[in-house]
Structure formats: structure tokens, C-alpha cells
C-alpha positions as CSV (number, residue, x, y, z in Angstrom):
1,M,144.7,115.0,115.4
2,S,141.7,113.3,114.0
3,S,138.7,115.6,113.0
4,V,135.1,114.3,113.2
5,S,135.0,114.0,109.3
6,D,137.9,111.7,109.6
7,T,136.3,109.3,111.5
8,T,132.3,109.7,110.5
9,Q,131.6,106.8,108.2
10,P,128.8,107.5,105.3
11,L,126.0,105.1,105.4
12,S,126.4,102.2,103.2
13,G,124.1,101.6,100.2
14,H,122.1,99.0,102.3
15,W,121.3,101.5,105.3
16,V,120.4,104.3,102.9
17,G,118.3,101.7,100.9
18,K,116.3,100.8,104.2
19,L,115.9,104.3,105.0
20,R,114.4,105.0,102.1
21,R,112.2,102.2,102.1
22,R,111.0,103.1,105.6
23,R,110.3,106.7,104.5
24,A,108.3,105.4,101.4
25,I,105.9,103.3,103.8
26,I,105.6,105.9,106.4
27,E,104.3,108.5,103.8
28,A,102.2,105.8,102.1
29,A,100.6,105.3,105.6
30,Y,100.0,108.7,106.4
31,H,98.3,109.2,103.0
32,I,96.2,106.0,103.1
33,I,95.0,107.1,106.5
34,L,93.9,110.6,105.3
35,K,92.1,109.1,102.3
36,D,90.3,106.0,103.9
37,G,90.7,106.0,107.3
38,D,92.7,103.1,109.2
39,A,89.7,101.0,107.5
40,G,91.6,101.0,104.3
41,L,95.1,100.5,105.9
42,T,96.8,96.8,105.3
43,M,100.1,95.9,105.1
44,R,99.4,94.5,101.5
45,R,97.9,98.0,100.8
46,L,101.0,99.6,102.4
47,A,103.6,97.3,100.2
48,L,102.0,98.3,97.0
49,E,101.3,102.0,97.5
50,A,105.1,102.5,98.9
51,G,106.4,100.4,95.8
52,V,108.0,97.9,98.4
53,S,107.9,94.0,98.3
54,P,104.9,92.7,100.7
55,T,107.2,91.4,103.4
56,T,109.1,94.8,103.5
57,P,106.5,96.5,105.7
58,Y,106.9,93.4,108.2
59,N,110.8,93.3,108.0
60,L,110.9,96.9,108.8
61,F,108.2,97.4,111.4
62,G,106.8,94.4,112.2
63,S,103.1,95.4,112.7
64,K,100.5,97.5,111.4
65,E,100.3,99.2,114.7
66,S,104.1,99.9,114.4
67,V,103.9,101.8,111.4
68,I,101.0,104.0,112.8
69,R,103.2,104.7,115.7
70,A,105.9,105.9,113.2
71,V,103.2,108.0,111.9
72,F,102.0,109.5,114.9
73,D,105.7,110.2,116.1
74,E,106.7,112.0,112.9
75,D,103.0,114.0,112.9
76,F,103.9,114.8,116.7
77,A,107.4,116.1,116.1
78,N,105.7,118.3,113.4
79,F,103.3,119.9,115.7
80,E,106.1,120.3,118.4
81,R,108.1,122.4,115.9
82,Q,105.4,124.5,114.6
83,Y,104.2,125.0,118.3
84,R,107.8,126.5,119.5
85,I,107.4,128.8,116.6
86,K,103.6,130.1,117.0
87,A,103.4,129.7,121.0
88,G,103.0,133.1,122.8
89,A,105.5,134.6,125.5
90,N,103.2,133.9,128.5
91,Q,104.3,130.8,130.1
92,L,101.0,129.5,131.5
93,A,99.3,130.8,128.0
94,R,101.6,128.2,126.2
95,I,100.0,125.7,128.0
96,F,96.7,126.4,126.8
97,D,98.3,127.0,123.2
98,V,99.0,123.2,123.4
99,I,95.1,122.7,123.5
100,D,94.3,125.4,121.0
101,F,96.9,124.0,118.2
102,S,96.2,120.5,118.8
103,F,92.4,121.5,118.1
104,D,93.3,123.6,115.1
105,A,94.9,120.8,113.9
106,F,92.2,118.1,114.5
107,A,89.6,120.6,112.6
108,E,91.9,120.6,109.7
109,R,92.0,116.9,109.1
110,P,89.7,115.2,111.3
111,N,89.5,112.1,109.7
112,F,93.0,111.3,109.8
113,Y,93.1,112.0,113.4
114,I,90.1,110.1,114.0
115,A,91.7,106.7,112.2
116,L,95.0,107.7,114.0
117,F,93.8,107.8,117.3
118,R,91.6,104.9,117.3
119,T,94.3,102.7,115.6
120,L,96.6,103.6,118.3
121,E,94.1,102.9,121.0
122,G,93.1,99.6,119.6
123,G,96.7,98.5,119.5
124,R,98.9,96.8,121.8
125,E,99.2,98.6,125.1
126,S,102.8,99.1,124.6
127,E,102.0,101.5,121.6
128,V,99.6,103.2,124.0
129,R,101.9,103.8,126.7
130,S,104.8,104.7,124.2
131,S,102.6,107.7,122.6
132,E,101.3,108.9,126.0
133,W,105.1,109.1,127.2
134,L,105.8,111.2,124.4
135,R,103.2,113.9,125.0
136,T,103.9,113.7,128.6
137,A,107.7,114.5,128.1
138,F,106.5,117.4,125.8
139,L,103.8,118.9,128.3
140,T,106.6,118.3,131.0
141,S,108.9,120.7,129.6
142,I,106.2,123.3,128.9
143,V,105.0,123.2,132.9
144,E,108.6,123.1,133.7
145,D,108.8,126.8,132.0
146,A,105.7,127.8,133.7
147,V,107.1,127.0,136.9
148,A,110.2,128.7,136.4
149,A,108.6,131.6,135.4
150,G,106.2,131.7,138.7
151,Y,103.0,130.9,136.7
152,V,102.8,127.5,138.4
153,A,103.7,126.4,142.1
154,T,104.2,122.7,142.0
155,R,107.0,120.4,142.9
156,Q,105.0,117.6,141.0
157,K,105.7,118.9,137.6
158,Q,105.9,115.5,135.5
159,L,102.6,114.5,137.5
160,L,100.7,117.5,136.3
161,A,101.9,116.9,132.8
162,M,100.7,113.6,132.8
163,T,97.4,114.1,134.6
164,I,96.8,117.0,131.4
165,V,97.7,114.4,129.3
166,R,94.9,111.7,130.3
167,I,92.2,114.6,130.4
168,F,93.3,115.5,127.0
169,R,93.3,111.8,126.1
170,S,89.9,110.9,127.6
171,V,88.1,113.6,126.2
172,I,89.7,112.8,122.6
173,L,88.5,109.2,122.7
174,E,85.1,110.6,123.5
175,W,85.1,112.2,120.2
176,V,86.8,109.7,118.5
177,A,83.9,107.6,119.5
178,A,81.3,110.1,118.2
179,E,80.1,110.8,121.6
180,I,80.8,114.2,121.4
181,S,81.6,117.0,118.7
182,L,85.2,118.3,118.2
183,A,83.9,121.7,119.8
184,D,82.7,120.4,122.6
185,A,85.8,118.3,123.1
186,H,87.8,121.6,122.7
187,R,85.9,123.4,125.5
188,Q,85.7,120.2,127.7
189,V,89.7,119.9,127.4
190,G,90.4,123.9,128.2
191,L,87.8,124.2,131.0
192,G,89.0,120.8,132.7
193,I,92.6,122.0,132.5
194,A,91.9,125.4,133.8
195,L,90.2,123.8,136.8
196,L,93.2,121.5,137.2
197,L,95.6,124.3,137.2
198,G,93.5,126.5,139.3
199,S,94.9,125.3,142.8
200,S,98.4,125.7,141.5
201,V,98.6,129.2,140.1
202,P,99.6,131.6,142.6
203,E,97.0,134.3,143.4
204,R,98.9,137.2,141.5
205,H,98.4,135.2,138.2
206,Q,94.7,133.9,138.9
207,P,93.6,137.1,136.6
208,V,95.6,135.5,134.0
209,L,94.1,132.1,134.4
210,A,90.5,133.6,134.5
211,E,91.3,135.2,131.0
212,L,92.4,131.8,129.5
213,R,89.3,130.1,130.9
214,A,87.2,132.4,129.5
215,R,88.4,131.0,126.0
216,Y,86.3,127.9,126.7
217,E,83.2,129.2,128.4
């Protein structure tokens, strides 16, 4: 009988090289955005800082927006891993932990996130939809846990998660446009989501929701 090791083929040198170049471009994009924002991010500069040929970023990603999307995907995956470690035990509070942990990250690297969101929103509609879907899928799993634990009563779990994402996105875009402060954005998202959840939280758990809402009042 064949084992897994018998049938698994190692990556060819071509694919290893391709993955290394892709990794170098994503890391270069991250550092450029962190240092100079989206204005400093060009495909030529990406190639230079990643140590690849000028055509390689186009060959591997196709566009600057696709590079930004790759940076977003990786940053979001890191956020999700940290969230799973740090979030509390209460399933209702875990929804608000997403908000608070997100704003902690924004406060730590505001210029990076402003540039990241601005570039994503200014890119192709497919990139915007794809990043929104990723956040909705993540939040849907958290909402499902809250429903299973009896903290939220709804059959429209994905719709609820999607609405949370849209509240988050609309307020964040105001922050990115410098229309509100980060602190005000944090407060508005928290209160908006508390208000959204108000009619879906059973009476016996309303005191928990009131405590969570008080974080933002």
C-alpha cells in the first residue's frame, strides 16, 4: 500500500523560486506601505526593493491592487490567528472583541491601514468585494458561535455578519478620509453594532449587551 510520502512530490525548483519571489514582493509592499503609504507603492519600486526583475510583479500579480490584496489577505490571516488566541470566552463579547482588536491594530499602525484601505477601495470592484467577503466569512463564524451559545437569536447569520462588516467599512472609510478621528470611529462602530444586535439578543442576555455597549458610551 502506498503511503502519503510515496505519492507526494516535492515542489520543483521553478515553483520554489516563484514562491520566494512572491514572498519577497509581498514583504516589500508591506514595508513600502508602512513607510511611505500607498503613494510610494509602484510596481517599479516593488521590483527594486524585492530584488526581482521589473516585469516580475506584473507576471506574478498582474496589478498593484492585486499586490495590495495579497498584503491585506496576509494581514487579515495574522489578525484572525491572534484573535483566536486573545478573544474572551463569552460568545457575545467575542463579536465586540473583533472591533476592539481591530482598532488596537489601527492605532498601532494608522498610516499603514489608511493606505491599505484607501488603495483597496480605490481599486477594482472585484478586489473590494473579495476583501469584504473574507471579513464576512470570518464574522459569520463568530456570529454562528454566538447563536449556538444562545446569545443571539437569528436565522440570518450571514446577513447579520455582512451588516456588521458594512457598518465597520462605512465608518472606517470616514476615518481614512480624515472626516472623523480613530477614537470616534471606534466608538461609532461599537455603538452601531450594539444597536444592530439589540433586537437579536434574548432578554436574559440584555445585561451582558448593556455592559458591552458601555465600552463605547
